[in-house]
N, CA, C and O atoms as a MOPAC input file, in Angstrom:
PM7 MOZYME 1SCF
protein

 N      0.35800 1  -252.01400 1   -25.62000 1
 C      1.05100 1  -252.99300 1   -24.81000 1
 C      2.40800 1  -252.41200 1   -24.40800 1
 O      3.10500 1  -251.82800 1   -25.23900 1
 N      2.77600 1  -252.56700 1   -23.16300 1
 C      4.06300 1  -252.08300 1   -22.66100 1
 C      5.15500 1  -253.05600 1   -23.06300 1
 O      5.04000 1  -254.26600 1   -22.86700 1
 N      6.22500 1  -252.49800 1   -23.63400 1
 C      7.33100 1  -253.33300 1   -24.08600 1
 C      8.11400 1  -253.88500 1   -22.90800 1
 O      8.55000 1  -253.13400 1   -22.03400 1
 N      8.28900 1  -255.18700 1   -22.88600 1
 C      9.08300 1  -255.86100 1   -21.86400 1
 C     10.49500 1  -256.07400 1   -22.40800 1
 O     10.65600 1  -256.32000 1   -23.60300 1
 N     11.51600 1  -255.98600 1   -21.56200 1
 C     12.87800 1  -256.22100 1   -22.05900 1
 C     13.13400 1  -257.71200 1   -22.29500 1
 O     12.84300 1  -258.54900 1   -21.44100 1
 N     13.66800 1  -258.01600 1   -23.44100 1
 C     14.05000 1  -259.38400 1   -23.78300 1
 C     15.48800 1  -259.35400 1   -24.27400 1
 O     15.79300 1  -258.68200 1   -25.26000 1
 N     16.36600 1  -260.06800 1   -23.60300 1
 C     17.76500 1  -260.18700 1   -24.00800 1
 C     18.16300 1  -261.64800 1   -23.86400 1
 O     17.91000 1  -262.26900 1   -22.83200 1
 N     18.77800 1  -262.18500 1   -24.89100 1
 C     19.16000 1  -263.58900 1   -24.88600 1
 C     20.53900 1  -263.72100 1   -25.51100 1
 O     20.81100 1  -263.13100 1   -26.55700 1
 N     21.41000 1  -264.49500 1   -24.87200 1
 C     22.75400 1  -264.74400 1   -25.38900 1
 C     23.02400 1  -266.24100 1   -25.28500 1
 O     22.94000 1  -266.81900 1   -24.20100 1
 N     23.34900 1  -266.86700 1   -26.41600 1
 C     23.64200 1  -268.29700 1   -26.43600 1
 C     24.95300 1  -268.52200 1   -27.19100 1
 O     25.36400 1  -267.70100 1   -28.01100 1
 N     25.59200 1  -269.64300 1   -26.89900 1
 C     26.86900 1  -269.97100 1   -27.53100 1
 C     26.88200 1  -271.41200 1   -28.01300 1
 O     26.14200 1  -272.26900 1   -27.52700 1
 N     27.74800 1  -271.64200 1   -28.98200 1
 C     28.01200 1  -273.00000 1   -29.45800 1
 C     29.52300 1  -273.16500 1   -29.51100 1
 O     30.21800 1  -272.44300 1   -30.22700 1
 N     30.01500 1  -274.12200 1   -28.74600 1
 C     31.46200 1  -274.38100 1   -28.70100 1
 C     31.72500 1  -275.84500 1   -29.02700 1
 O     31.15900 1  -276.74900 1   -28.41200 1
 N     32.58600 1  -276.05400 1   -29.99400 1
 C     33.04800 1  -277.39400 1   -30.34400 1
 C     34.54500 1  -277.30200 1   -30.61600 1
 O     34.95200 1  -277.07500 1   -31.75500 1
 N     35.38000 1  -277.47800 1   -29.57100 1
 C     36.82800 1  -277.33100 1   -29.73500 1
 C     37.42500 1  -278.25200 1   -30.80300 1
 O     38.37700 1  -277.86700 1   -31.48100 1
 N     36.88700 1  -279.44800 1   -30.96100 1
 C     37.41700 1  -280.37900 1   -31.96200 1
 C     37.27600 1  -279.82000 1   -33.38000 1
 O     38.06400 1  -280.15300 1   -34.26500 1
 N     36.27100 1  -278.97300 1   -33.58800 1
 C     36.04300 1  -278.35600 1   -34.90000 1
 C     36.51500 1  -276.90300 1   -34.93700 1
 O     36.27000 1  -276.19800 1   -35.91500 1
 N     37.19100 1  -276.45100 1   -33.87500 1
 C     37.63600 1  -275.05900 1   -33.75200 1
 C     36.44300 1  -274.10500 1   -33.90500 1
 O     36.54500 1  -273.06700 1   -34.56000 1
 N     35.32300 1  -274.47100 1   -33.29600 1
 C     34.10100 1  -273.68800 1   -33.40900 1
 C     33.78500 1  -273.02200 1   -32.07500 1
 O     33.68300 1  -273.68400 1   -31.04200 1
 N     33.63300 1  -271.71000 1   -32.11600 1
 C     33.24500 1  -270.94000 1   -30.93400 1
 C     32.39800 1  -269.77700 1   -31.42700 1
 O     32.92700 1  -268.73700 1   -31.82000 1
 N     31.09000 1  -269.95400 1   -31.40400 1
 C     30.16700 1  -268.96400 1   -31.96700 1
 C     29.21600 1  -268.44300 1   -30.90000 1
 O     28.93100 1  -269.11700 1   -29.91000 1
 N     28.73300 1  -267.22600 1   -31.12700 1
 C     27.71500 1  -266.65900 1   -30.24800 1
 C     26.52900 1  -266.21500 1   -31.08500 1
 O     26.64000 1  -266.00200 1   -32.29200 1
 N     25.39300 1  -266.08000 1   -30.41700 1
 C     24.17300 1  -265.59200 1   -31.04600 1
 C     23.41900 1  -264.81500 1   -29.98000 1
 O     23.12100 1  -265.35300 1   -28.91400 1
 N     23.11100 1  -263.56900 1   -30.25500 1
 C     22.42800 1  -262.71700 1   -29.28100 1
 C     21.15700 1  -262.14900 1   -29.90400 1
 O     21.15500 1  -261.72800 1   -31.06100 1
 N     20.08900 1  -262.14200 1   -29.13000 1
 C     18.80100 1  -261.59700 1   -29.56100 1
 C     18.30400 1  -260.61600 1   -28.51200 1
 O     18.43400 1  -260.86400 1   -27.31300 1
 N     17.73800 1  -259.50600 1   -28.95900 1
 C     17.10500 1  -258.58000 1   -28.01800 1
 C     15.93200 1  -257.89900 1   -28.71100 1
 O     15.96500 1  -257.62600 1   -29.91100 1
 N     14.90700 1  -257.63500 1   -27.93200 1
 C     13.73800 1  -256.90800 1   -28.41600 1
 C     13.77100 1  -255.53800 1   -27.76700 1
 O     13.86700 1  -255.41400 1   -26.54600 1
 N     13.68900 1  -254.49700 1   -28.61100 1
 C     13.83200 1  -253.12400 1   -28.14100 1
 C     12.79900 1  -252.23100 1   -28.81400 1
 O     12.35400 1  -252.52600 1   -29.92400 1
 N     12.41100 1  -251.13700 1   -28.15200 1
 C     11.52700 1  -250.17100 1   -28.81800 1
 C     12.32400 1  -249.40600 1   -29.87500 1
 O     13.53500 1  -249.23000 1   -29.73900 1
 N     11.64200 1  -248.95500 1   -30.92500 1
 C     12.32800 1  -248.11100 1   -31.90200 1
 C     11.75400 1  -246.69200 1   -31.85600 1
 O     10.80800 1  -246.42900 1   -31.11400 1
 N     12.31200 1  -245.80200 1   -32.63000 1
 C     11.92900 1  -244.38900 1   -32.58000 1
 C     10.55600 1  -244.10800 1   -33.17700 1
 O     10.01300 1  -243.02000 1   -32.98400 1
 N      9.99300 1  -245.05800 1   -33.89000 1
 C      8.72400 1  -244.84200 1   -34.57000 1
 C      7.53900 1  -245.46500 1   -33.84000 1
 O      6.45000 1  -245.58100 1   -34.40200 1
 N      7.75000 1  -245.86200 1   -32.60000 1
 C      6.67200 1  -246.43500 1   -31.80600 1
 C      6.48100 1  -247.92400 1   -32.00700 1
 O      5.57200 1  -248.51500 1   -31.42400 1
 N      7.30900 1  -248.53000 1   -32.80800 1
 C      7.22000 1  -249.96500 1   -33.04600 1
 C      8.21200 1  -250.72800 1   -32.19000 1
 O      8.71600 1  -250.22800 1   -31.18500 1
 N      8.47400 1  -251.93500 1   -32.61000 1
 C      9.36700 1  -252.82600 1   -31.88100 1
 C     10.40400 1  -253.37800 1   -32.84400 1
 O     10.09100 1  -253.69100 1   -33.99300 1
 N     11.63600 1  -253.49500 1   -32.37400 1
 C     12.71700 1  -254.04700 1   -33.18900 1
 C     13.29100 1  -255.29300 1   -32.53000 1
 O     13.47900 1  -255.34000 1   -31.31500 1
 N     13.56300 1  -256.29300 1   -33.34500 1
 C     14.29900 1  -257.47200 1   -32.89800 1
 C     15.70700 1  -257.33300 1   -33.46000 1
 O     15.89700 1  -257.28900 1   -34.67500 1
 N     16.69000 1  -257.26400 1   -32.57100 1
 C     18.08800 1  -257.10200 1   -32.97100 1
 C     18.77600 1  -258.45200 1   -32.83400 1
 O     18.77500 1  -259.05500 1   -31.76100 1
 N     19.36600 1  -258.92300 1   -33.93700 1
 C     20.10100 1  -260.19000 1   -33.95600 1
 C     21.57600 1  -259.88300 1   -34.15300 1
 O     21.94400 1  -259.12500 1   -35.05000 1
 N     22.42100 1  -260.47200 1   -33.31500 1
 C     23.87300 1  -260.36100 1   -33.47400 1
 C     24.45800 1  -261.76400 1   -33.42900 1
 O     24.03000 1  -262.59300 1   -32.62600 1
 N     25.43600 1  -262.03200 1   -34.28600 1
 C     26.04300 1  -263.35100 1   -34.30700 1
 C     27.46300 1  -263.25800 1   -34.84100 1
 O     27.82000 1  -262.30500 1   -35.53400 1
 N     28.27300 1  -264.26700 1   -34.50600 1
 C     29.63500 1  -264.31800 1   -35.01200 1
 C     30.51300 1  -265.20700 1   -34.15600 1
 O     30.03200 1  -265.95900 1   -33.30800 1
 N     31.80700 1  -265.10700 1   -34.39600 1
 C     32.78700 1  -265.86600 1   -33.61800 1
 C     32.97400 1  -265.18100 1   -32.27300 1
 O     33.03300 1  -263.95400 1   -32.20500 1
 N     33.06700 1  -265.95900 1   -31.21000 1
 C     33.26900 1  -265.40400 1   -29.87300 1
 C     34.57000 1  -264.60300 1   -29.87600 1
 O     35.60600 1  -265.08400 1   -30.33600 1
 N     34.50500 1  -263.38600 1   -29.36200 1
 C     35.65700 1  -262.48900 1   -29.33600 1
 C     35.66500 1  -261.48100 1   -30.46900 1
 O     36.47500 1  -260.55400 1   -30.46600 1
 N     34.76500 1  -261.64900 1   -31.44700 1
 C     34.67800 1  -260.70000 1   -32.55800 1
 C     33.42700 1  -259.83600 1   -32.39200 1
 O     32.56000 1  -260.13300 1   -31.56900 1
 N     33.34500 1  -258.76600 1   -33.18100 1
 C     32.14700 1  -257.92500 1   -33.16100 1
 C     30.96400 1  -258.64600 1   -33.79000 1
 O     29.81700 1  -258.44100 1   -33.39300 1
 N     31.24800 1  -259.47500 1   -34.75600 1
 C     30.19300 1  -260.22300 1   -35.41800 1
 C     29.38900 1  -259.36400 1   -36.37500 1
 O     29.81200 1  -258.27900 1   -36.77300 1
 N     28.23700 1  -259.86600 1   -36.73000 1
 C     27.33100 1  -259.17700 1   -37.64100 1
 C     26.05200 1  -258.83900 1   -36.90000 1
 O     25.78800 1  -259.35500 1   -35.81400 1
 N     25.26200 1  -257.96100 1   -37.50900 1
 C     24.01000 1  -257.55200 1   -36.86800 1
 C     22.92900 1  -257.36000 1   -37.92500 1
 O     23.19500 1  -256.89300 1   -39.03200 1
 N     21.71500 1  -257.72800 1   -37.56000 1
 C     20.55100 1  -257.50000 1   -38.41500 1
 C     19.40600 1  -257.04900 1   -37.52900 1
 O     19.21200 1  -257.58100 1   -36.43600 1
 N     18.64600 1  -256.06600 1   -38.00000 1
 C     17.52200 1  -255.53000 1   -37.23400 1
 C     16.23500 1  -255.77200 1   -38.01300 1
 O     16.12900 1  -255.41300 1   -39.18600 1
 N     15.25900 1  -256.38600 1   -37.34800 1
 C     13.92500 1  -256.60000 1   -37.91500 1
 C     12.97400 1  -255.63100 1   -37.21700 1
 O     12.99000 1  -255.52600 1   -35.99000 1
 N     12.15000 1  -254.92700 1   -37.98100 1
 C     11.21600 1  -253.95000 1   -37.41500 1
 C      9.79400 1  -254.50100 1   -37.52000 1
 O      9.38500 1  -255.01000 1   -38.56300 1
 N      9.04800 1  -254.38700 1   -36.41100 1
 C      7.67500 1  -254.88800 1   -36.34400 1
 C      6.75500 1  -253.80000 1   -35.81400 1
 O      7.19700 1  -252.87000 1   -35.13900 1
 N      5.47400 1  -253.92800 1   -36.12800 1
 C      4.50100 1  -252.98600 1   -35.57800 1
 C      3.94300 1  -253.45500 1   -34.23800 1
 O      3.26600 1  -252.69100 1   -33.55000 1
 N      4.22000 1  -254.70200 1   -33.86200 1
 C      3.75700 1  -255.18300 1   -32.55900 1
 C      4.83600 1  -256.02800 1   -31.88800 1
 O      5.64400 1  -256.68200 1   -32.54800 1
 N      4.82400 1  -255.99400 1   -30.57100 1
 C      5.77900 1  -256.76400 1   -29.77800 1
 C      5.56100 1  -258.26800 1   -29.95800 1
 O      6.52100 1  -259.03800 1   -29.94100 1
 N      4.31700 1  -258.68500 1   -30.12700 1
 C      4.02000 1  -260.11600 1   -30.25700 1
 C      4.66900 1  -260.73200 1   -31.49500 1
 O      5.12900 1  -261.87300 1   -31.45000 1
 N      4.70800 1  -259.98600 1   -32.59600 1
 C      5.35800 1  -260.49700 1   -33.80700 1
 C      6.86100 1  -260.64000 1   -33.59500 1
 O      7.47300 1  -261.59000 1   -34.08100 1
 N      7.45100 1  -259.69600 1   -32.87100 1
 C      8.88300 1  -259.77000 1   -32.56600 1
 C      9.17700 1  -260.97000 1   -31.66700 1
 O     10.16700 1  -261.67400 1   -31.87100 1
 N      8.32800 1  -261.20100 1   -30.68300 1
 C      8.50500 1  -262.34700 1   -29.78400 1
 C      8.37800 1  -263.65400 1   -30.55500 1
 O      9.12500 1  -264.60100 1   -30.30700 1
 N      7.43700 1  -263.70800 1   -31.48700 1
 C      7.24900 1  -264.91100 1   -32.29700 1
 C      8.51500 1  -265.23900 1   -33.09200 1
 O      8.93600 1  -266.39400 1   -33.13300 1
 N      9.12400 1  -264.22800 1   -33.72300 1
 C     10.36000 1  -264.46600 1   -34.46600 1
 C     11.49400 1  -264.84400 1   -33.52100 1
 O     12.29200 1  -265.72100 1   -33.85000 1
 N     11.58600 1  -264.20600 1   -32.36000 1
 C     12.61900 1  -264.54400 1   -31.37500 1
 C     12.52500 1  -266.01700 1   -30.99100 1
 O     13.54100 1  -266.71300 1   -30.95800 1
 N     11.33100 1  -266.49500 1   -30.70400 1
 C     11.15100 1  -267.89400 1   -30.30800 1
 C     11.47000 1  -268.85500 1   -31.45100 1
 O     12.03800 1  -269.92300 1   -31.22500 1
 N     11.10900 1  -268.48100 1   -32.67300 1
 C     11.42600 1  -269.30800 1   -33.83600 1
 C     12.93500 1  -269.42800 1   -34.02200 1
 O     13.45600 1  -270.52400 1   -34.23200 1
 N     13.63400 1  -268.29600 1   -33.94400 1
 C     15.09200 1  -268.30900 1   -34.09100 1
 C     15.75500 1  -269.08800 1   -32.96000 1
 O     16.72300 1  -269.81500 1   -33.18600 1
 N     15.23700 1  -268.93700 1   -31.74700 1
 C     15.79600 1  -269.66000 1   -30.60800 1
 C     15.66100 1  -271.17100 1   -30.79900 1
 O     16.60700 1  -271.91400 1   -30.53800 1
 N     14.50400 1  -271.62500 1   -31.24800 1
 C     14.30600 1  -273.05900 1   -31.50900 1
 C     15.30200 1  -273.56400 1   -32.55700 1
 O     15.87900 1  -274.64000 1   -32.40000 1
 N     15.50100 1  -272.78900 1   -33.62300 1
 C     16.44200 1  -273.19000 1   -34.67100 1
 C     17.86200 1  -273.30300 1   -34.12400 1
 O     18.56300 1  -274.27500 1   -34.40600 1
 N     18.28200 1  -272.32400 1   -33.35100 1
 C     19.64700 1  -272.32800 1   -32.81200 1
 C     19.83600 1  -273.43600 1   -31.78500 1
 O     20.89000 1  -274.07100 1   -31.75100 1
 N     18.84100 1  -273.67500 1   -30.95400 1
 C     18.94400 1  -274.76500 1   -29.96700 1
 C     19.07900 1  -276.11300 1   -30.67100 1
 O     19.81900 1  -276.98200 1   -30.20800 1
 N     18.37600 1  -276.29400 1   -31.77900 1
 C     18.46600 1  -277.55900 1   -32.51000 1
 C     19.84000 1  -277.74400 1   -33.15400 1
 O     20.22300 1  -278.86500 1   -33.48800 1
 N     20.57900 1  -276.65100 1   -33.32800 1
 C     21.92200 1  -276.72000 1   -33.91300 1
 C     23.02500 1  -276.76000 1   -32.85900 1
 O     24.20800 1  -276.72300 1   -33.19900 1
 N     22.64700 1  -276.83400 1   -31.58500 1
 C     23.65300 1  -277.00700 1   -30.54300 1
 C     23.99400 1  -275.77100 1   -29.73600 1
 O     24.88100 1  -275.83600 1   -28.88500 1
 N     23.33200 1  -274.65200 1   -29.96200 1
 C     23.57900 1  -273.44900 1   -29.16400 1
 C     22.94100 1  -273.62400 1   -27.79100 1
 O     21.84000 1  -274.16100 1   -27.67000 1
 N     23.64400 1  -273.16500 1   -26.76000 1
 C     23.16300 1  -273.28800 1   -25.38500 1
 C     23.43000 1  -272.00200 1   -24.61600 1
 O     24.39900 1  -271.30000 1   -24.90400 1
 N     22.57400 1  -271.68200 1   -23.63100 1
 C     22.83900 1  -270.50400 1   -22.79000 1
 C     24.04200 1  -270.75700 1   -21.88800 1
 O     24.36400 1  -271.90400 1   -21.57600 1
 N     24.69400 1  -269.69100 1   -21.47900 1
 C     25.82300 1  -269.81900 1   -20.55100 1
 C     25.30500 1  -270.18800 1   -19.18400 1
 O     24.19400 1  -269.80600 1   -18.81800 1
 N     26.08500 1  -270.92000 1   -18.42700 1
 C     25.68400 1  -271.31600 1   -17.07400 1
 C     26.31600 1  -270.42400 1   -16.06100 1
 O     26.09800 1  -270.59900 1   -14.86300 1

């Protein structure tokens, strides 16, 4: 299967709580012929943290991406307009 580019950036802002967070997801090929899901998160304006999940198929990476997106949307994260 040919790897398709997936990049997603969402934010959660609540000025009353001094909250300004970002969450970024991307699916990328890795050097071993597999697929990686890269997660980055933190306060807007900072480097934040990063975690990489390695999969043997793109479909498994997409499944985790959609699961994480649903969780973040339920917590108030939204895409930029």
